[in-house]
C-alpha positions as CSV (number, residue, x, y, z in Angstrom):
1,X,-26.1,22.4,-27.9
2,X,-29.0,24.8,-27.7
3,X,-31.3,22.1,-29.1
4,X,-30.3,19.8,-26.2
5,X,-31.0,22.4,-23.6
6,X,-34.3,23.2,-25.2
7,X,-35.4,19.6,-25.2
8,X,-34.2,19.1,-21.6
9,X,-36.2,22.2,-20.5
10,X,-39.3,20.9,-22.4
11,X,-39.0,17.5,-20.7
12,X,-38.8,19.1,-17.2
13,X,-41.9,21.3,-17.9
14,X,-43.9,18.3,-19.2
15,X,-42.8,16.2,-16.2
16,X,-43.9,19.0,-13.8
17,X,-47.3,19.3,-15.4
18,X,-47.9,15.6,-15.4
19,X,-46.8,15.5,-11.7
20,X,-49.4,18.2,-10.9
21,X,-52.1,16.3,-12.8
22,X,-51.2,13.1,-11.0
23,X,-51.4,14.8,-7.6
24,X,-54.7,16.4,-8.5
25,X,-56.1,13.0,-9.5
26,X,-54.7,11.3,-6.5
27,X,-55.8,13.7,-3.7
28,X,-58.7,15.7,-5.2
29,X,-60.4,13.8,-8.0
30,X,-61.5,10.8,-6.1
31,X,-63.0,12.7,-3.1
32,X,-64.8,15.0,-5.6
33,X,-66.1,12.0,-7.5
34,X,-67.3,10.4,-4.3
35,X,-69.0,13.6,-3.2
36,X,-70.8,14.0,-6.6
37,X,-72.0,10.4,-6.5
38,X,-73.3,10.8,-2.9
39,X,-75.1,14.0,-3.8
40,X,-76.7,12.4,-6.9
41,X,-77.8,9.5,-4.6
42,X,-79.4,11.9,-2.2
43,X,-81.0,13.8,-5.1
44,X,-83.2,10.7,-5.7
45,X,-84.9,11.4,-2.4
46,X,-86.8,14.6,-2.3
47,X,-86.6,16.2,1.1
48,X,-89.3,18.8,1.8
49,X,-89.1,21.4,4.6
50,X,-91.6,20.8,7.4
51,X,-93.8,23.8,7.9
52,X,-95.5,24.2,11.3
53,X,-98.9,25.8,11.5
54,X,-97.9,28.6,13.8
55,X,-95.2,29.9,11.6
56,X,-97.5,30.2,8.6
57,X,-99.7,33.0,10.1
58,X,-98.1,36.5,9.8
59,X,-100.2,37.8,12.7
60,X,-98.7,35.2,15.1
61,X,-95.2,36.1,14.0
62,X,-95.8,39.8,14.5
63,X,-97.1,39.3,18.0
64,X,-94.2,37.0,19.0
65,X,-91.6,39.7,18.4
66,X,-90.4,41.1,21.8
67,X,-89.7,44.8,21.7
68,X,-87.6,46.2,24.6
69,X,-85.6,49.2,25.4
70,X,-82.4,48.9,27.2
71,X,-81.0,51.5,29.5
72,X,-77.3,52.1,30.1
73,X,-76.1,50.8,33.5
74,X,-74.0,53.4,35.3
């Protein structure tokens, strides 16, 4: 009798684990796979950041900072 209960419990545990794997494959694996394929496709194209001439000079950046003091309004 104990062997029958042990087998039944083992069957339920295996069924639960296979159900979790199936749900993962159904709802998560395919979107993850599509995302990875899209990222690899975009990886073939090398995008570079466009640098403007005014942001490359440190003097221009220091002069463009606005310093102000604020007073409390009563």
